[in-house]
N, C-alpha and C positions, 0 to 999 in steps of 0.2 A: 216701750210706751204703755203697752197693755198691762205689764206688771206694775208699773208705777200707778196706773189708773186704778188698779185693784186695791192698792193701799191708800188711795185717795190723795196722793201727793205726787204730782208730776213735776219733775225738775224743770227749771227754766230752759236748760239745754234741750230736754225732751219736747217742751212746748214749741221751741224754735224749730226743731226737726219736724214736728207735726205740721207747723205752718208751712215749711218748705215742701212737705209732701203735698199739701193742698195747692201750693203755688205751681208745682210741676205736674200735678195730677198723677203722682206715683203711689199706687195702691189705694187711692181714694179718688172720687170725681174731682176734676180740677175746679178750683174756686178761689179767686183772689180775695173775696170777702172773708172766707173762712181762714185763708192764709193770714190775713191781717189780724183776725181775731186771736189766733194763737201767737203770732209775733208780738202783739201788744201785751198779752199776758206775761210773756217772758221779758219784754222790754221794760215794763214798769217795775220789774225786779232788778233792773240794772244789768241785764245780760247783754253784753256789747254786740254780739252778732245779731241779736234780735233787734237792737236799736238801729243797726245799720239796715236791716231788712225793712224796718218801719220807714226809714228815710227813703229807701228805694221805692217802696210802695207809693209814698206821697210824690216822689219825683216823677214816677211813671204814670201816676193816676190809676193804679191797679188795686181795686178793692176799696179805695177811698178817692175822694175828689183830688185832682192834681193840685199840689200846693208846694211850691219850692221852699217857702218859709218853714213849713212844718217838716219838710225833708231835712233842712239844715238843723232844725231843732233836735231831731233825733240823732243825726250824725255828730253834732257837737257833743251830745251827752256821751256817746261812745268814744269820741276823740279825746275828750278830757280825761278819760280813763286810760289813755295811751294805746288805744286799739288801732293798729296801723291801717286796716282798710277804711276805717272812719276818718282818720287823719287824711288819707288820700282823697276821700270823697269831699272833705272840707276844702282841700286844695283845688279840686275840680270846680267846686261851687264858686270859689272866689275868682278862678280864671274866667269862668263863663258869666259871672255876675248873676247867678241864679239863686235867689233866696237871700242874697247878701249883696252889698254894693261891690261892683267889680274892683278887684285889687290884685295885681300881679304879685306885689310884695307879700301880701297875706297868703296868697296861693302858695308861693315858694315856702313860706314859714311852715305851713301845714304839710306840704308835700315832703319837705326835708325830714320832718319828724317821722313820717312813715318810711321814708327811704333809708334812714339810718338804722331802722329795725330790719332791713333786708326785704322789704315788701317790693316785689319786682315791678308792679305797675307804677309805684311811686318812684323807684329808681329810674325807670324809663321816662317819667315825667320830668324828673330833675335833669336828665339828659336833654330833653326837649327845651327846658327853660334856659339852660346854658347855650344850647345850639342857636336859639332864636333871640336870646338876650331879653327874655320876658320876666321882669321882676328881679333881674340879677344881671350883672354885666356879661355880655357875650364872651364865651370862652370855649372854643372847640375842643381843647384838650380835656377840660373838665366834663364837657358833654360826652366825649367818648368814654371817660372814666365811669360815668353813671350808666351809660348805655351798656357798657361791657358787663357791669355788675348784674344788670337785669338779664342780659343775653345769656350769661352762663347758667341762669336758671331756666333757660329755654323760652324766654318771653319774646314772641315773634317780632313785635314792633321794635324792640331793642336790637334784635338781630339786624333788622333793616337799618336802624340808626347807625350801627357800627359799619355795615356795608356801605352806606352812603358816605360816611366819613372817609373810608378808604378810596371810594370811587372819586371823590372830589379832592382828596388830600387835605382834609380839614381836621387838624388836631393829631393827625398821623401822616406818615409818608404815603403819598399816593401809590396805590397798588390795585390794579384792576382784578388781579387774581384773588387777592384777599377780599375785595368787594364782592366778587362772585361767590366766594365761600360763604359769606354772611348772608347775602341775598338768597342763596339756595336754602340755607337753614330756615329763613323766614318764609320763603315760598313753599317749602315742604310742609309748613303748618297752615297753608291756605291763605296767607296774607296777600291780598290782591295786589297792592302796589309792588310787592316783591316779585310776584309772578310777572307783572308787567315789565319790571326791570330785568328779570331773567330773559324775557323775550327780547328786550332791547339789546342786551349784551351779545346775544346770539345773532341778532340781525346785523350788528355792526362788527362783531368779532373782537370784543374787548374782554380780555381775561380768559377767553375761551376761543376755540376755533370757530370761525363764522359758519353758521349752520341754520338755514332757513327752516328746516323741518323741526328742529328743536325750539326755534323761536315760536313757530306755530303751535307747538305743544304747550308752551307756557301761556301764550295768549289765549288758547282755547280754554285752559283751566280758569283763567281770570274771567273770560266771557261766560263760562258756565255758572259763575257766581253773580251774573247780571251786571258786570262792569261794562259800561257803554264804550269806554275807550278801547277795551279789548275787543268788543263786538266790531267796532269800526276797523280795527287792525286786521281782524280775521276776514272781514269783508274784502279788504285790500289784498290780502294774501290770496284769496280765491279769485279775485278779479285779475291779478297779475300772474298767478301761477307760480308764485315764489313761496316754497315751503309746502305747497299742496297743489294737486292738479287744478289747472284753470277751470273754474266752474262758475258762470255768472249767476246761476240760480242759487247756489250756496252763498255766493257773495251777497246777493240781495237778501237772503234770509238773515245773515248776520247784520247787515245794515239796518234792516227793519227792526231788529231787536233793540238797537240803540235809538232808532228814530221814534219808536213808541215811548221812549223815556224822555223825548223832547230835545234830543241833541241835534243842533242845526246842521252840522256836517253830515250826519247820517241821513237826515231828512233830504238834504241836497243830493246825496248819493242815491237814495231811493227814487227821487225825481229823475235823475239821469238814467236810471235803469229803465223806467217807463218811457223816457224821452227817446232812448236809442234801442229799446227792445232787447235789453241785456238781461237774460234770465226770466223774462216775462214778455207777454205780447205788448207791442208798442201801444201806448195810450197817452195822447197829448194831454187829455183832461186830467188824468191821474198824475201825470208828471207835474202839471201846474199846481195841483193840490199840494204836493209835497214841496215843490219849490216855494210856494207861497208861505208854507209853515216855516221854512228856513229863513225866508226873507223877512218874515214878521219878527224874527229874533235879531234882525240887523246883520244877517250873514251876507256880506257884500257880493260874493259870486252868485248867490241866488237872486239878489236884487238885479244884477245885470241880466240874468236869464229872464227874469220877469219883464224887464224893459224890452228885451229883444222879442219876447213872445208877443207882447202888446204891439210892438212895432210891426211885426210880420203877420199878426193874426194867427198865431200858432197855439192852439189849445184854448184860446180866448178870442173874443172879437177884437179886430184891429182897433186900436185906440191910441192916438199919438199923445194925448194928455197923460194917460196912465203910463205910457212908455217913458215919457220925459220924467214923470214923477219918480219912477223906479231907478232910472239912470242917475237922477239927482241924488237920491238916497244912497246909492252905491258910491257915488263920488264923495259925498259928505262923510261916509263911514271909513274911508281909506286915506292913506297919506299921499301927498303929491309925489309923483315919480313912480308910484307902484303901478303894476300892470292893470289892476282893476280901475284905478284912478284914471289912467290914460285912456282905457277903453270907454269908460263912462263919459269922460270929457269929449271924446271924439263923437260918440253917439249923440250926445246932447247938441253938439255943434251941427251935426247933419240934420237932426230933427228940427232945429231952429229955422232952417231954410224952408221947411214945409209947413210951419205952424204960424198963424197970425199971432200978433202980440197978446191979445186977450187970452188965447189958449195957453201960451207960455206962462203968463201970469197965473192962470188957474192951476197949471201943473206945479208951479213953484209954491203956491199956497197949499196945495194938497200935500206936497212933500214936507213943508213946514209943519202942517197940522199932524201929519203922521209921526214926525219926530217928537213933537210935544206930547202926543197921546201915548207914545211908547217909551218916554223917558223913565229911567229907573230911579 
């Protein structure tokens, strides 16, 4: 780039490289604005890679105000030149309805153009289109065909797609051993859902010998990437001592990681830890704090605990109206015949004998108001 600058004529490719250097902060102070400046200089000369980068800048709102329409404008310019990454971006834009009217058929049109050029992300997307029947008739065999094309290029999501096909017997004969082979390839590249599935096959013993320690290994890898499901599973492993020595404090640490991400099950588990003094000093008030957070998301077991706590005055002042409300919410959130439904129904019946009719009406009104306020 320095040589080109000395001669006063930097090529579009060099301008795009300089823009990328500013985007990443490689050798120069990181600056999205300067990155866009150099991308634009190359893009207005019709350099496809720079046009794609301009589209990405507008899509992400980096160095320019976020604008999906302008993102599509630049991607379309590169796509009409047959540039596969831009064709794939156009397909994604139509799938999501970002900057263009949502259209699965147009998404497939653009994605296929990129896929037939051997662009791995587009091949994977074509596999997904056939797998889900989005914009094209569902066809598991064709889904595997496209997943496999991307997978042989080492594309992790496609490795997972082939593994899932073997696991479920969709488009290929079912084979847990082959499923594990492909899941492992994806997991070794850090794909979270593949790491979770590796944990699952070891927990159950499908395609591999059952091994709790190896299950914990894969769940821990997914949890280290901030995956809440893996955090909860690791908490359960430490709670039960399956795959790791039983340790309530470590279980609580993992539950808390998922709870601060707002996952109701994890919030409930943290509440139980405080409720029973597992891994932490017992504290009914803190238990109620976490139970309430889970209950506020409509998690029925937490709603039952809230009802019980108000009924007994445990961690909160005794209040039959509030107890009735939470039991009613738990009952309405579950199916007849389920354990939670039966428990909530029995508790409501018992409370009804101790409450005058106006209090019951008040509790029912509170439950109704809560449901309306938390409707999605």
